[in-house]
C-alpha positions as CSV (number, residue, x, y, z in Angstrom):
1,M,-21.0,5.1,17.0
2,N,-21.5,8.8,16.2
3,F,-18.5,9.5,13.9
4,N,-17.6,13.0,12.8
5,I,-14.5,13.3,10.6
6,D,-14.1,17.1,11.4
7,T,-13.4,16.3,15.1
8,L,-10.3,14.3,14.0
9,V,-8.8,16.8,11.6
10,R,-6.1,19.2,12.8
11,D,-7.4,22.7,13.3
12,N,-4.8,24.3,11.0
13,I,-5.7,21.8,8.2
14,K,-9.4,22.8,8.5
15,K,-8.5,26.5,8.3
16,M,-5.9,26.3,5.6
17,S,-6.6,27.3,2.0
18,P,-5.3,24.7,-0.5
19,Y,-2.9,25.8,-3.2
20,S,-4.8,26.6,-6.4
21,S,-2.8,25.7,-9.5
22,A,-3.5,26.8,-13.0
23,R,-5.0,23.4,-13.8
24,H,-7.3,23.6,-10.8
25,E,-8.7,26.9,-12.0
26,F,-9.3,25.7,-15.6
27,S,-10.3,22.2,-16.6
28,G,-11.2,21.1,-20.1
29,E,-9.8,21.7,-23.5
30,A,-8.5,24.9,-25.1
31,S,-6.5,25.8,-28.2
32,I,-4.0,28.1,-26.5
33,Y,-2.6,27.7,-22.9
34,L,-0.9,30.8,-21.5
35,D,-1.9,30.3,-17.9
36,A,0.8,28.1,-16.2
37,N,4.1,29.5,-17.3
38,E,4.9,26.3,-19.2
39,N,7.3,26.1,-22.2
40,S,4.9,26.7,-25.1
41,F,7.4,25.2,-27.7
42,G,7.1,21.7,-26.4
43,S,9.5,19.3,-24.6
44,P,12.8,17.7,-25.7
45,L,11.0,14.3,-25.7
46,S,8.6,15.2,-28.4
47,T,11.0,17.2,-30.6
48,A,13.7,14.5,-30.3
49,T,11.5,11.6,-31.3
50,G,9.0,13.3,-33.6
51,I,6.4,11.0,-32.1
52,E,3.1,12.4,-31.1
53,G,2.3,11.6,-27.5
54,P,1.7,13.1,-24.1
55,Q,2.4,16.8,-23.9
56,Y,5.2,16.7,-21.3
57,N,5.6,20.4,-21.5
58,R,2.1,20.7,-19.9
59,Y,1.3,20.1,-16.3
60,P,-0.6,16.9,-15.6
61,D,-4.2,16.7,-14.4
62,P,-3.8,17.4,-10.6
63,L,-6.7,15.2,-9.7
64,Q,-6.0,12.4,-12.3
65,N,-9.7,12.3,-13.3
66,A,-9.4,10.1,-16.4
67,L,-7.3,7.5,-14.4
68,K,-9.7,7.6,-11.5
69,E,-12.6,7.0,-13.9
70,K,-10.9,3.9,-15.1
71,I,-10.0,2.7,-11.6
72,S,-13.6,3.4,-10.6
73,R,-15.0,1.0,-13.2
74,I,-12.6,-1.7,-12.1
75,K,-13.0,-1.3,-8.4
76,G,-16.7,-0.4,-8.3
77,V,-16.1,2.7,-6.4
78,P,-17.1,6.3,-7.4
79,P,-14.1,8.5,-8.4
80,Q,-14.8,10.9,-5.5
81,H,-13.9,8.1,-3.1
82,I,-10.5,7.6,-4.7
83,F,-7.1,9.2,-3.9
84,L,-4.1,8.5,-6.0
85,G,-0.6,9.0,-4.5
86,N,3.1,8.6,-5.2
87,G,2.9,5.1,-3.9
88,S,0.8,4.2,-0.9
89,D,3.5,5.9,1.1
90,E,2.2,9.3,0.1
91,A,-1.3,8.4,1.4
92,I,0.1,7.1,4.6
93,D,2.1,10.3,5.2
94,L,-0.9,12.5,4.4
95,L,-3.1,10.7,6.9
96,F,-0.6,11.6,9.7
97,R,-0.3,15.2,8.4
98,I,-4.0,15.7,8.3
99,F,-5.3,13.9,11.4
100,C,-2.4,13.8,13.9
101,E,-1.3,16.8,16.0
102,P,2.5,16.5,16.3
103,G,3.7,15.9,19.8
104,K,0.1,15.3,21.0
105,D,-1.6,12.5,19.2
106,N,-0.7,8.8,18.8
107,V,-1.2,5.9,16.4
108,L,-1.6,2.1,17.0
109,L,0.7,-0.3,15.1
110,F,0.8,-4.1,15.3
111,P,4.3,-5.5,14.6
112,P,5.5,-7.3,12.7
113,T,4.1,-5.2,10.0
114,Y,5.0,-2.8,7.1
115,G,7.7,-0.5,8.4
116,M,6.6,2.7,6.6
117,Y,3.8,3.3,9.2
118,K,6.4,3.8,11.9
119,V,8.7,5.9,9.7
120,A,5.8,8.2,8.8
121,A,4.7,8.5,12.4
122,E,8.2,9.4,13.6
123,T,8.7,11.9,10.7
124,N,5.5,13.6,11.8
125,D,6.3,13.5,15.5
126,V,3.3,11.3,16.3
127,A,3.6,8.9,19.3
128,I,3.6,5.2,18.4
129,K,1.9,2.6,20.5
130,E,3.1,-0.8,19.3
131,I,1.0,-3.8,20.2
132,P,2.6,-7.0,18.9
133,L,0.4,-9.5,17.1
134,L,-0.4,-12.7,18.9
135,P,1.7,-15.8,18.1
136,D,-0.8,-16.7,15.4
137,F,-0.3,-13.3,13.9
138,Q,-3.7,-12.0,14.8
139,L,-4.8,-8.9,16.7
140,D,-4.5,-8.7,20.4
141,L,-7.9,-7.1,20.9
142,E,-7.6,-6.9,24.7
143,S,-4.3,-5.0,24.6
144,I,-5.6,-2.8,21.8
145,E,-8.7,-1.7,23.8
146,A,-6.4,-0.9,26.8
147,A,-4.1,1.2,24.6
148,I,-6.7,3.5,22.9
149,D,-7.0,6.9,24.5
150,E,-8.5,10.3,23.5
151,H,-5.4,11.1,21.5
152,T,-5.4,7.9,19.4
153,K,-6.3,9.0,15.9
154,L,-5.2,6.2,13.6
155,I,-5.0,2.4,13.6
156,F,-3.0,0.8,10.8
157,I,-3.8,-2.8,9.9
158,C,-1.9,-4.6,7.1
159,S,-4.1,-7.4,5.7
160,P,-2.7,-9.5,4.2
161,N,0.1,-8.6,6.5
162,N,3.7,-8.0,5.6
163,P,5.9,-9.8,6.5
164,T,3.8,-12.7,7.9
165,G,1.5,-13.1,4.8
166,N,-1.7,-13.9,6.7
167,S,-5.0,-12.0,6.5
168,I,-6.3,-10.4,9.7
169,D,-9.5,-11.8,11.1
170,R,-12.4,-9.9,9.6
171,N,-14.5,-10.0,12.7
172,D,-11.7,-8.4,14.7
173,I,-11.4,-5.6,12.2
174,E,-15.2,-5.1,12.2
175,L,-15.0,-4.8,16.0
176,L,-12.5,-2.0,15.7
177,L,-14.5,-0.2,13.0
178,N,-17.6,-0.3,15.1
179,N,-16.0,0.9,18.3
180,F,-13.0,3.1,17.5
181,N,-13.8,6.8,17.1
182,G,-10.8,7.4,14.8
183,L,-9.7,6.1,11.4
184,V,-9.0,2.4,10.8
185,V,-6.6,2.2,7.9
186,I,-6.5,-1.2,6.2
187,D,-3.5,-1.7,3.9
188,E,-4.5,-4.2,1.2
189,A,-1.3,-4.1,-0.9
190,Y,-1.5,-7.9,-1.4
191,I,-5.3,-8.3,-1.6
192,N,-5.1,-9.7,-5.2
193,Y,-3.4,-12.8,-3.9
194,S,-5.8,-13.3,-1.0
195,R,-8.6,-15.7,-0.3
196,Q,-10.3,-12.8,1.6
197,K,-12.4,-10.1,-0.1
198,T,-11.5,-6.5,-0.1
199,W,-13.0,-4.0,2.4
200,I,-13.9,-1.6,-0.4
201,Q,-17.5,-2.7,-0.5
202,E,-17.8,-1.6,3.2
203,L,-17.0,2.0,2.6
204,T,-20.6,3.2,2.7
205,E,-21.0,1.4,6.0
206,Y,-18.0,2.8,7.9
207,P,-17.2,6.5,7.6
208,N,-14.0,5.9,9.6
209,L,-12.6,3.3,7.1
210,V,-9.6,4.0,4.8
211,I,-8.4,1.3,2.4
212,L,-4.9,1.4,0.8
213,Q,-4.1,-0.5,-2.3
214,T,-1.4,-0.3,-4.9
215,L,-0.4,-0.9,-8.5
216,S,3.0,-2.1,-7.4
217,K,2.3,-5.7,-6.6
218,A,-0.2,-7.7,-8.7
219,W,-0.4,-5.0,-11.4
220,G,3.4,-5.1,-11.8
221,L,3.9,-1.3,-11.8
222,A,6.2,-0.8,-8.9
223,G,8.4,1.5,-11.1
224,L,5.5,3.9,-11.7
225,R,4.9,4.6,-7.9
226,L,1.1,4.6,-7.9
227,G,-0.8,4.0,-4.7
228,M,-4.5,4.2,-4.1
229,A,-6.6,5.2,-1.1
230,F,-10.3,4.6,-0.9
231,A,-12.4,6.4,1.7
232,G,-15.5,8.5,2.3
233,E,-15.6,11.8,0.4
234,P,-14.7,14.0,3.5
235,V,-11.4,12.0,4.0
236,I,-10.6,12.1,0.3
237,G,-11.4,15.8,0.2
238,Y,-8.8,16.5,2.9
239,M,-6.2,14.4,1.2
240,N,-6.7,16.3,-2.0
241,K,-6.5,19.6,0.0
242,V,-3.1,18.8,1.5
243,K,-1.3,16.9,-1.3
244,Y,1.2,18.4,-3.6
245,P,-0.6,20.0,-6.6
246,Y,0.8,17.7,-9.3
247,N,1.7,14.6,-7.3
248,I,1.2,12.1,-10.2
249,N,3.2,12.9,-13.3
250,T,1.8,12.7,-16.8
251,A,3.9,9.6,-17.8
252,S,2.7,7.6,-14.8
253,Q,-1.0,8.5,-15.5
254,Q,-0.7,7.6,-19.2
255,L,1.1,4.3,-18.6
256,A,-1.3,3.3,-15.8
257,M,-4.2,4.0,-18.2
258,E,-2.6,1.6,-20.7
259,A,-1.9,-1.1,-18.1
260,L,-5.4,-1.1,-16.7
261,E,-6.6,-2.3,-20.2
262,N,-4.8,-5.7,-19.5
263,I,-6.9,-7.0,-16.7
264,S,-6.9,-10.5,-18.1
265,G,-3.1,-10.6,-18.2
266,V,-2.8,-9.5,-14.6
267,N,-5.4,-12.0,-13.5
268,N,-3.4,-14.8,-15.2
269,W,-0.2,-13.7,-13.5
270,T,-2.0,-13.6,-10.2
271,K,-3.4,-17.1,-10.7
272,T,0.1,-18.4,-11.6
273,T,1.6,-16.7,-8.6
274,V,-0.9,-18.3,-6.2
275,Q,-0.2,-21.7,-7.8
276,Q,3.5,-21.2,-7.5
277,R,3.1,-20.2,-3.9
278,E,1.4,-23.5,-3.1
279,W,4.1,-25.4,-5.1
280,L,6.9,-23.6,-3.4
281,A,5.4,-24.2,0.1
282,N,5.2,-27.9,-0.7
283,E,8.8,-28.1,-2.0
284,L,10.1,-26.2,1.1
285,T,8.6,-28.8,3.4
286,Q,11.0,-31.4,2.0
287,I,14.1,-29.4,3.0
288,P,15.4,-30.7,6.4
289,F,16.6,-27.4,7.9
290,I,13.3,-25.6,7.2
291,Q,11.1,-25.6,10.3
292,T,7.9,-23.7,9.5
293,I,6.2,-22.3,6.3
294,Y,3.6,-19.9,7.5
295,P,0.3,-19.8,5.6
296,S,0.2,-16.9,3.1
297,D,-2.5,-14.8,1.3
298,A,0.3,-12.7,-0.3
299,N,2.8,-13.1,-3.1
300,F,5.5,-14.3,-0.6
301,L,6.1,-16.9,2.1
302,L,7.5,-16.3,5.6
303,V,9.8,-19.3,6.3
304,K,11.3,-20.2,9.6
305,M,14.6,-22.2,9.4
306,E,17.8,-23.0,11.2
307,Q,20.4,-20.2,10.9
308,A,18.4,-18.1,8.6
309,S,21.1,-15.4,8.3
310,N,23.5,-18.1,7.0
311,V,21.0,-19.3,4.5
312,Y,20.4,-15.8,3.3
313,A,24.2,-15.4,2.7
314,H,24.3,-18.7,0.9
315,L,21.5,-17.6,-1.5
316,A,23.0,-14.2,-2.0
317,A,26.3,-15.8,-3.1
318,K,24.3,-17.6,-5.7
319,G,22.7,-14.4,-6.9
320,I,19.3,-15.1,-5.3
321,I,18.2,-12.3,-3.0
322,V,15.4,-12.8,-0.4
323,R,14.6,-10.7,2.7
324,D,16.1,-11.6,6.1
325,R,13.4,-10.8,8.7
326,S,15.2,-12.4,11.6
327,S,15.5,-9.1,13.5
328,V,11.8,-8.5,13.4
329,I,9.6,-9.4,16.4
330,L,7.9,-12.8,16.1
331,C,10.1,-13.6,13.0
332,N,13.2,-15.0,14.6
333,D,15.2,-17.0,12.1
334,C,12.8,-16.2,9.3
335,L,13.3,-15.3,5.6
336,R,10.6,-13.7,3.5
337,I,10.7,-15.2,0.1
338,T,8.8,-13.5,-2.8
339,I,7.2,-15.9,-5.2
340,G,9.1,-15.7,-8.5
341,T,8.5,-17.2,-11.9
342,P,8.5,-21.0,-12.1
343,E,12.1,-21.0,-13.4
344,E,13.2,-18.7,-10.5
345,N,11.4,-20.8,-8.0
346,L,13.1,-24.0,-9.3
347,Q,16.5,-22.2,-9.0
348,L,15.7,-21.2,-5.4
349,V,14.8,-24.7,-4.4
350,A,17.9,-26.1,-6.0
351,A,20.1,-23.6,-4.2
352,L,18.4,-24.5,-0.8
353,N,18.9,-28.2,-1.4
354,V,22.7,-27.8,-1.7
355,Y,23.0,-25.6,1.4
356,Q,25.2,-27.0,4.1
357,S,25.3,-25.5,7.6
């Protein structure tokens, strides 16, 4: 396949000049900064505490170079192949803004899946072609082939998928990468919990591949809102061109740098989560009104049961909140249950065991 990224990019994006901030025009260290109209006296945070720390009165590194270097060493990807966003949602929105002409282009989505793809498409006035997953929650390749046309720019695949928990067949994804002349976006938010390997190692082979990951799940940094996109340099270049100048604040960059030092702790949490996932799945099989526990490569289980909405209300009354997915295609009478701590999982099972329909 002869893939040329420039044929996908909107003409106005190719022609535009990106905003050049003071921190774009000068990088490095200096003794006096009088270039960015900052408050030279400091910030209330430093003066109130007297503690030496990040200079919050200064704008952050717009390209997050130090943080990308650290992520690069962990992921085995050169920094120029990394984009950092305000959650993965920023990267998703940017892909629509860069590659999809409003009112003209379309995107393929495979429900049930992460709802933000559809929200971003609608926000950017991009037509949506929804092709439901097959009953085994895998891709319907025949329908996908029929749906692709000259205006199809993006295909979003969540793997492991949310809310079903399963990984999408690798051979099916390879088929799309080899034959689709647009971008295939693989959302790997839950990859740390999966038996499948990441697609990051395939970046050099597929110029039309974009991988999304996050620090919100296994890394436990949901409150920092840090998402990652991995792609070829041309794609990352366009994302950096269009993003807001200082999209990742200083505090998030500093805290993420600290968190990335604790790989062993994160690995232990991940291992425990996977063990608890198997334990909880086994416990749920003993509960009479539960019908199906779907296999999961994520940190949650999709569980089909009798009167799921009533069970949801029962758990909520006991202070246990799960996600009712009953209104989602292929998820009738299903609850999505995040794997908690061992103590939380014990309380969940106890609450389910006293439920009476």
